[in-house]
C-alpha positions in Angstrom: -102.4 12.0 6.8 -101.8 8.7 5.3 -101.5 8.9 1.7 -101.9 6.4 -1.2 -100.5 7.0 -4.5 -102.2 7.2 -7.9 -100.9 3.4 -8.6 -102.5 2.3 -5.5 -99.6 1.9 -3.5 -99.1 3.5 0.0 -97.0 6.3 0.1 -96.7 6.8 4.0 -97.9 9.4 6.7 -97.4 12.9 5.0 -98.5 16.4 5.9 -101.6 17.9 4.0 -99.3 20.1 2.0 -97.0 17.6 1.0 -100.2 15.5 -0.3 -101.0 18.4 -2.3 -97.7 18.9 -3.7 -97.4 15.2 -4.8 -101.0 15.4 -6.3 -100.1 18.5 -8.4 -96.8 16.9 -9.5 -98.9 13.8 -11.0 -101.6 16.2 -12.5 -104.1 14.8 -10.4 -106.5 15.5 -7.4 -106.1 14.8 -3.7 -109.2 13.0 -2.3 -110.0 12.4 1.3 -111.3 8.6 1.5 -111.7 8.0 5.1 -111.9 11.2 7.4 -112.5 9.2 10.7 -109.4 6.8 10.5 -106.3 7.9 12.6 -104.5 9.4 10.6 -107.1 10.1 7.8 -106.7 8.3 4.4 -106.2 10.3 1.6 -105.7 9.2 -2.0 -104.1 10.9 -5.2 -106.5 10.2 -8.1 -108.2 11.8 -11.2 -111.7 12.4 -9.7 -113.5 12.8 -13.0 -112.3 9.5 -14.2 -113.0 8.1 -10.6 -116.7 9.5 -10.6 -117.3 7.9 -14.1 -116.1 4.6 -13.2 -118.3 4.6 -10.0 -121.2 5.5 -12.1 -120.7 2.8 -14.6 -120.5 0.0 -11.9 -123.8 1.4 -10.3 -125.6 1.5 -13.7 -124.2 -2.5 -14.3 -125.4 -3.3 -11.0 -129.0 -1.8 -11.8 -129.0 -3.8 -14.8 -128.5 -6.9 -12.9 -131.2 -6.2 -10.8 -134.8 -7.9 -11.2 -137.5 -5.9 -9.5 -140.1 -8.6 -8.3 -143.7 -7.3 -8.4 -146.8 -8.5 -6.5 -149.5 -9.2 -9.0 -153.1 -9.8 -7.5 -155.6 -12.2 -8.6 -159.0 -12.2 -6.9 -161.1 -15.2 -6.9 -164.8 -16.1 -5.9 -165.9 -19.5 -4.6 -168.4 -19.9 -7.5 -166.2 -18.9 -10.4 -167.0 -20.2 -14.0 -164.4 -22.4 -15.8 -163.9 -19.9 -18.3 -162.9 -17.2 -15.8 -161.0 -19.8 -13.8 -158.8 -20.8 -17.0 -158.2 -17.0 -18.0 -157.1 -16.0 -14.4 -154.9 -19.2 -14.4 -153.5 -18.1 -17.7 -152.7 -14.7 -16.2 -151.0 -16.3 -13.0 -148.8 -18.5 -15.1 -147.8 -15.3 -17.2 -147.0 -13.6 -14.1 -144.9 -16.7 -12.4 -142.9 -17.1 -15.6 -141.9 -13.2 -15.8 -140.7 -13.9 -12.2 -143.6 -11.9 -10.4 -144.9 -13.1 -6.9 -148.7 -13.6 -7.1 -151.4 -12.8 -4.3 -154.1 -15.0 -4.6 -157.6 -13.5 -2.6 -160.6 -15.5 -2.6 -163.2 -13.2 -1.5 -166.5 -14.3 0.2 -169.6 -11.8 -0.2 -173.0 -12.2 1.7 -174.2 -15.8 1.8 -171.4 -16.7 0.1 -169.8 -17.3 3.6 -171.6 -20.6 3.7 -169.7 -22.0 0.9 -166.0 -21.7 2.5 -165.5 -25.3 1.5 -166.0 -24.7 -1.9 -163.9 -21.5 -2.1 -161.0 -23.8 -0.4 -161.4 -26.2 -3.3 -161.1 -23.6 -5.7 -158.1 -22.2 -4.3 -156.4 -25.9 -3.8 -157.3 -26.5 -7.4 -155.6 -23.2 -8.4 -152.4 -23.8 -6.2 -152.3 -27.6 -7.6 -152.3 -26.2 -11.2 -149.7 -24.0 -10.4 -147.6 -26.5 -8.7 -144.9 -26.9 -11.5 -144.0 -23.5 -11.5 -145.0 -22.1 -8.2 -144.6 -22.7 -4.6 -146.9 -21.3 -1.6 -144.9 -18.7 0.3 -147.7 -17.6 2.7 -151.2 -19.1 3.5 -153.0 -16.6 5.9 -156.2 -18.7 6.1 -159.6 -17.2 6.6 -159.8 -13.7 7.9 -162.9 -11.9 8.0 -164.2 -12.6 4.4 -161.1 -13.5 2.6 -158.4 -16.3 2.2 -155.1 -14.9 0.8 -152.4 -17.1 -0.3 -149.1 -15.7 -1.8 -147.2 -17.6 -4.5 -143.6 -17.1 -5.7 -142.2 -18.9 -8.6 -139.9 -21.9 -8.1 -136.4 -20.8 -8.6 -134.8 -24.4 -9.2 -137.1 -25.3 -12.6 -138.6 -23.5 -15.4 -141.0 -26.2 -16.5 -143.8 -25.2 -18.5 -147.0 -25.5 -16.1 -149.7 -28.1 -17.0 -151.5 -26.1 -19.9 -155.1 -24.9 -19.4 -156.4 -27.0 -22.2 -155.2 -30.4 -20.3 -156.7 -29.2 -17.3 -160.0 -28.7 -18.7 -159.7 -31.9 -20.5 -159.3 -33.8 -17.2 -162.0 -31.7 -15.6 -164.5 -32.8 -18.5 -163.4 -36.3 -17.8 -163.9 -36.3 -14.1 -167.5 -34.5 -14.6 -168.5 -37.1 -17.4 -167.2 -40.0 -15.1 -169.5 -38.5 -12.1 -172.6 -38.4 -14.3 -172.3 -41.9 -15.1 
């Protein structure tokens, strides 16, 4: 077997009995690293310390990971302004946390006649989130739903257009339409 010493330097090819004797002299353990290699590779080390360092490294790796969740927001073609703003705030909160958002626009019964109105609601929602999100997947109309997946933009963490600003612009537009 090929033996690697406690200091990490290669000792050479030795018999298993010689490897065990060297490990006992050092007060450490003989651990087989690669059994499939020709000749097998063994190392002299303290198993307890080795397992402890592996566990610490694994824990550090888990800390650095960010699990992305998929949050769903359901919309309807004839959604009221307040409900729209509430769902928009929820989407902003999810995206700022780094989660993906699944927008589901559902049509029920006679609402299938208002597909254009539903698409307008969806496009308005996506446009309001354009500062912090980008469309990852747009499935289009399937049966009675339209599904769009949004993911947070990684390059910028700008604050989105606030809901109040959006409400003001909508009021101005509706006021101009009435005139």
